[in-house]
C-alpha positions as CSV (number, residue, x, y, z in Angstrom):
1,M,87.1,-132.4,40.0
2,C,87.8,-129.1,41.9
3,F,87.6,-127.0,38.7
4,Q,84.2,-128.7,37.9
5,I,82.9,-127.7,41.3
6,L,84.2,-124.1,40.9
7,L,82.6,-124.0,37.4
8,N,79.2,-124.9,39.0
9,L,79.7,-122.3,41.7
10,A,80.5,-119.6,39.1
11,D,76.8,-119.3,38.2
12,N,76.7,-116.6,40.8
13,I,78.3,-113.4,39.5
14,Q,79.6,-112.4,43.0
15,I,81.4,-115.7,43.4
16,E,82.7,-115.4,39.8
17,R,84.2,-112.0,40.7
18,K,85.8,-113.5,43.8
19,M,87.4,-116.2,41.6
20,K,88.7,-113.5,39.3
21,K,90.4,-111.7,42.2
22,R,92.1,-115.0,43.1
23,K,93.5,-115.4,39.6
24,I,91.4,-118.4,38.5
25,V,92.1,-117.5,34.8
26,T,95.9,-118.0,35.4
27,Y,95.3,-121.5,36.9
28,L,92.9,-122.5,34.1
29,I,95.4,-121.4,31.4
30,K,98.1,-123.5,33.1
31,M,95.8,-126.5,33.0
32,L,95.7,-126.3,29.2
33,E,99.2,-127.8,29.2
34,R,98.0,-131.1,30.8
35,N,97.1,-134.3,29.0
36,N,94.0,-135.2,31.0
37,I,90.9,-134.9,28.6
38,F,88.4,-134.3,31.5
39,L,90.6,-131.5,32.9
40,L,91.0,-129.9,29.4
41,L,87.3,-130.0,28.8
42,V,86.5,-128.4,32.2
43,S,89.2,-125.8,31.8
44,V,88.1,-124.8,28.3
45,T,84.4,-124.7,29.4
46,F,85.3,-122.6,32.4
47,L,87.4,-120.2,30.3
48,K,84.6,-119.9,27.8
49,K,82.2,-118.9,30.6
50,L,84.7,-116.4,32.0
51,S,85.4,-114.9,28.5
52,I,82.0,-113.0,28.7
53,F,83.8,-110.2,30.5
54,A,86.5,-108.1,28.6
55,E,88.9,-108.0,31.5
56,N,89.0,-111.8,31.7
57,K,89.7,-112.0,27.9
58,E,92.7,-109.6,28.4
59,E,94.0,-111.7,31.2
60,M,93.6,-114.9,29.1
61,V,95.6,-113.5,26.3
62,L,98.4,-112.3,28.6
63,N,98.6,-115.6,30.4
64,Y,98.5,-117.6,27.2
65,V,101.3,-115.6,25.7
66,M,103.4,-116.1,28.8
67,L,103.2,-119.8,28.4
68,F,105.2,-119.6,25.2
69,I,107.9,-117.2,26.3
């Protein structure tokens, strides 16, 4: 539920940048390991929204690789 609220708040670019500073991408990548369908949908939707910016894509790749090491 919290990620859904944050997703809705991320419509504002300034708030999205603040979330980026607080490493929201790292938390969202970690949520991909869970089995809750709602959580997975919200996480993937949020990551998709954040992937517009190149620096977020780079962080996503680094965090995803770290899951498998």
